[in-house]
N, C-alpha and C positions, 0 to 999 in steps of 0.2 A: 423338123418340128419337135418342140421340147414341151413335155408335159410338166407343169409346176409340180405336181406331186411325185411323179415318178422318174422324173430325169429324163436324159435323151433316149429316144427310141433304140438307137443302135445298140444301147448297152443292155437292152432287155431279151436279146437272143440266148436261146438256152445254151450255156456250156461256155458261153465266151465271156470273158473277161474286159473290161475297158480297157484300151492301151492308153489313155491320157486319164488325170484326175477326174471326177466329174464334177462339174458346179454344184455347189450347195443348194438343194432346193428345200422349198416347204416341208416336202414329204420326208427328206431326209433326216431335217430337223425333230420331225413328229415321229420316226421309227427310231430316233436316240433315244427316246424316252420309254422305249420297250425293250433296249439293250440288244437289239439285233447286230448282226456283222453283216455289213453291206456287201464285201467280196462273196460270203457264200449266198446271200440273199440275190446277190446279180446271178446266181445259177438258176434260180426258180422266181424268176420277176412277176410270175403270176400271184405270189405271196405278198407283193409290195402292198398292193390295196389291205389288204387282212390286217399288217403291222403299223400301217398308216393310221387306220381307223383305231387300232388300238392306242396308239400313241397320241390319238386326241383324246381319248377316254381319259388317259394319265394326264394330260393337260388341263382338261376340264375339271377334274378332279382337285388339281392342283389349284386353279384359279377360285375354286368354289373353298378349299381350304384358305386361301388368302383371304377371301371376302369374309370368311367367318371368323379370323382371328383379328382382322380389320373392325369390325363390326365389337368383337369383345374388347378390343384396348379403346374404341372409342366410349365404350359403356365404362371403363376403368379410367379414363383420363379425359382431362377437359382441353386438352391440347388441340389444334388444327389437324384433321386426318390426314394432310400432306406431310405432316412428320411421322406419321406412322405407317405409311405405306411403305418405306422400305424394309420395316419389321415384317407386314404382311408378305412382301415378295420373298423375303428371305424364310417365312413358315411355307409358302407355297412352295418353293424348291427343295425343302426339307421332305415335304409329303410327296413331291413329284419323285424324290430320288427313293424314297423308301417305296412306291410303288413299281418304279424300275428295278429295284432289287428283288421285290416279290415276284415279278414278270420273269425277270430273268433266270430266278433260281426254278423256273418251271420248265424252261427250255430243254429239249431233248426228248427222247423216245424212252426213257427209262419207266419201269412198271412195278408192281408190287406194292408193298404195304408202305415201304417208305415215301414213294411218290405222294400216295395218298395222306400220309401224316404229315408231309411237309406242305399239302394243300391245306389241310386243316390248321394247322399252326398259323399259317400265314392267312387264311382267312379269318380267325381269331384275332389277330393282329388288325387286319383291316376293318373288322368290326368295331375293334377298341377305337382305331383312329376315327372310324366314321361317327363314332358317338362324339367323341372329343371334337369334331368338326361342327355336328349338328348341334351341340347346346348353344353355343354363344350365337348362331344363326337365328336358332330360336326365341331366345332371351331379345335379340334384337328386333326379330317380326314383332314380338308381344311386348316391345318395350312400355308403349303408353297406357296398356291396360295393366301391367306390372307396377309400373310407376304410381299410378290411382291407388292400386291396392295397398302399396307400401306408404303412402302419404296418411291413407286412412287409419292403418294399422299406428304409425308414427303419432298423428292425433289423440288417439286413443291414448297411447303410451304417455304422450307429454299431460294429457289430461287428469289422468290417472296418478301421475307423479305428483302433480300439484293439488291433487286432493288428499294425497296420502301425507305429503307435507303440512297440510292445513289441520287434517286429521290429529296428526302426531305432535302438532305444536300448537293447542289451544290457547287462546287469549286470555281467559279467565278459569281455567281448571287445568288439572293435571292430566298428561297424556293418557288415553285408554289404555286399560290393562289387557282388555281382548284383541287389541291390534298390534302385529309384529310391525313395531316402528324401528328395529335395527338398520341405522343408516341414514335414517329421516330425522333424528331430533337435532333440534338447533338451538343455539343458545341466543335469548334474547334480552341478557344482560341481567347482572344481579341487583338492580336498584328495587326492582318491582317486587322482586322475592324477598328482599331486605325489608321493605316497606309493609309487605303483605304480614310477612312473619311478626314484625313489630305489633302491626294492628291487631293480629290475632292474640297476639299476648295481652295487650291492653284491653282488648274485649273480653277475654278471661278474668282479668282484674277488676274491671268493670260490673259484670255480672256477678262477682263474689261481693263487692263492694256494695251493690245494690241490694243482694239478699242479705248481708249484715244488716243494712239500713232498714229494709222492709221487717225484718225481725224484731229492731230495736224500737220502730214507731209502733208495731204490733204489740210489743210487749210494755211501750210507755201507756200508750191508750187503754191498755187492759188494767195497769196498773191507777192510772187518773181514775177509770169508772169504778173500780172495787173501792178506791179511796172516797169518793162521792157517794156510793152505795153507802158505805159504813158510816160517814160523817152525818149523812143527812137521814140515817135512820131507816133506809129502804130494806126492807126483810128480804133477803135470800137465801140460799142455801150457803153462802160463804161471808154473809155478815150476821152480827148480832142483833141488828134491828133497833139499837137505841142511838136516838139522836142526839149528837154533841160532840165535845172534843174530849172523847173518853180514851181510854187507854188504847183500845182496838184501832181507834182512828188515829192515834199520836204513831202507833207502830206502822200503820200503813204509810203515813206521811213520812217516815222514816225509810220505808223502803222506796219510795218513790224519790226520795232523795239521793239515797245511795245509787240506785239506778241511773238517776242523772249524772252524778258524779263520775260513774264508770263508763258511761255510754253518752258522749257529745253526739246528739243528733245534729245539731246544726252544723258542728264542723265534719260529719259525716256529709249532709247534704253538700256542702259546699267542695268536699273532695270529689264528691260523683258528678258535680258540675263540671269542675276542673278535668276530671278524665274525659267526659263526655265530651268537652270543648277539644282536647288534645288528638281525640278520636276522631272528631271532625276533621280535624287538621291533617289526621293522617289517611284519612279517607280521600282528602283532595290532594295530597302526596302520592297517594296509591293510584288514583285516576289518572294524574300526570305520568306517574312512571309507568302505566299501563299502557297509555298511549304511547310512550316512546318503546316499550317493549313489542307494541303492535306495530309501530313503524319499523322496528330493525326486523322482526320476523316476517312482514312483510317484504320487506326489501331483499332479506335473504332468500326466502322462497321464490320470489322474482328473478334472483340471480339464479339459482338452482335449476329452475325452468328454462331458463336463456340457457344454460350451459348443456341441459339436455335438448334443448333445439338444436344448438351449434353442433352437437353430435350427432343429430339426425338431418345436417344441411345437406349431405351427400349421399348419394345412394349407389352401393357398392354391387360389383359381379354377384357376390353371395346372398346378398340381398335380394336381389332379382331372383336367382336361383331360388332361395327359398319361397320368396312369393309365387312364382309359378307352380309350384308343390300346392301351395295354397289356393290359388285360382282353378287349375286343374282339378283339384278335389271339389271344389265348389260347382263348377261348370263342367257338365259333360262335353260340350261343343269345344272348349279349352283343350280338355283332355285328349279329346280326339284329332284337333289339329295338332295338338304337342306330339303325339305319336305317329302321326302320318308323317310330318314333317322329319321326326328322328329317324323313321324307317327309309324315309325317300333318300336323305343325306347318307345314311349307312350303306345303302344299296348303291349311292353312287359312288363312295369309296371303296365298295367292294366290287364294282363295275371292271375295273382291270382285271381282278382275279378273274371273276367269274366270266368275263369276255374270253379271256385265255382258255378256261376249263371248257367254255363253249365250242370252242374252235378244235378242242381235239388236239391228236397229234399232226402236224403240218408237215408237209414237206420240207419245209425249211428245219423242223425238228429232227426228221431223219437225217439230212446231209449235216448238221450241225453235229449230233452223234458222231455221224462217219468221220467228220473233220476232228472231231476231239479224240477220237481212238486211232484216226491215222499219226494225229501230233502226237500222242501218247507212244504209240509204236515207233515214230521218228525218233523221238527223245529217248525212249529206252535204246533203241538202235545206235543212235548217236553218243548214248552213254555208255553203252558196251564198248563201242569204236575207241572212243576217248580212253576208257579204262583198260583196255586191249594193246590200245597204242603206248600207254603210259607204262602198262606191265612190261611190255616188250622192250622198250627202251631200257627199263630198269634191269631185264634180264640180261641184255647185249652188254650193258654195262657192268652188270655183275661179271658175266663171264670173261670179258677183258681184263678187269680188274684181277681175277684168278689166273687168268695166262701171264698178266704181267707178273703177278707174285711167284707163278711158278718157276718163271724165268730168271726172277730174281733170286729165288732159292737155289736153282740150279748154279747162277753165277758165283754165289757165296760158297757153294760145296767146292766148285771149282778152283776158287783162288784158297780153299782151305787147304786143298789137297797139294797145290803148287807150294804152300807155305810148308806144309809138312814136309813135302820131298826136299825143298831148300834146305831145313832144319837138318834132315837126315844127311844131304851132303855135305854140310859144313864140318857134322859131326865126324864122318868119315875123312875129310881133309885133316880136320884137327887130330885126329887118331894118328894117321899115316905120318903127319908131322912129329906129333910126339915119340912114335917109334923109331922115326929116323933121326931122331936126336938121340938116342939112347947110346949107340956104341961110341960116339964121340966123346962122351963122357968119361968112359973107361981109360 
């Protein structure tokens, strides 16, 4: 009878190793995510269910991580989710490998502050990963609510942009000085400004001409009145009261004639009328230019508003993240749900480490420590053996080389002594030969 989670029953006997390679089971696959050694675990088969469950927690965390990044990618991209599945699977495998490393690093029965320091560091890393996993899923869950909030804010921003453009680009007056129009001023064309400037100048000239004409008309009326009063003998403060064409009457006629010679009222009236006609034409031109300017400004404002709308066409991950903070600050229920989901996902990612800590030191941890110590001792013994074997070989070779060198030195010494003896014999022979040759010469 084969258990799909724990393999053949025959391999579960304490202290026995399977004689043949076990068939890969679901339990073995799950336990691989915890980093356990199946050979050591075969000595304590009762621990298999514990580590199988722990592997299931790691796989569940990896699946949640994959779903989270898939949700985040769907928020960022408009492509089909089928194209994003490989990325999500890869991210899930990365999270599974990280959790496997965190659990594997806690295997063994080491005690002391070093173990708890490692636990705290790995728990902090698990919390960080859990937050990173939780946020995209939270954004995906509240996507509809967040999108509504974003669209409302963007509609307001578009309306404010259009209003600011219209406020900073009035049709018949300059831009207001109490409004910051930096970046909002538009060019509606120079024609209307030129016509308006010309009309303003003509208005000033017309007012001056009308003022001069009015003064001349008043002065003419005054001179005529005084002339009539003087010539008709009307007594006043400034007349003589003598009727007839007397000297004073003639003087006043001369003053009137001199005034008319220097001030042509009819000509001034004709100029004023011509200036009014010209200004009327400018008014018509200005109205036409203002219409053109109005159309140009309206078109440009519409274009800028459309550009703003196009910039707001897509909703990004950061936009939803910012909107989540806004919605959470406005709604207590959303804030509660946000933190609840965040805590749940963080706990799920921390669950492998928490599960390992809750299990405490298992029999597998004890055996693993013994196996590590035995392996270390065996490796040290093997290293000592190899070192001693190598050094012994070198020592023997050194002794052999010393013996050979000593024998070689002895041979050289013998050859030297033989050579010296041969030289002495040759000298003696030559001496005897020399001595023997001496009497014969006499």
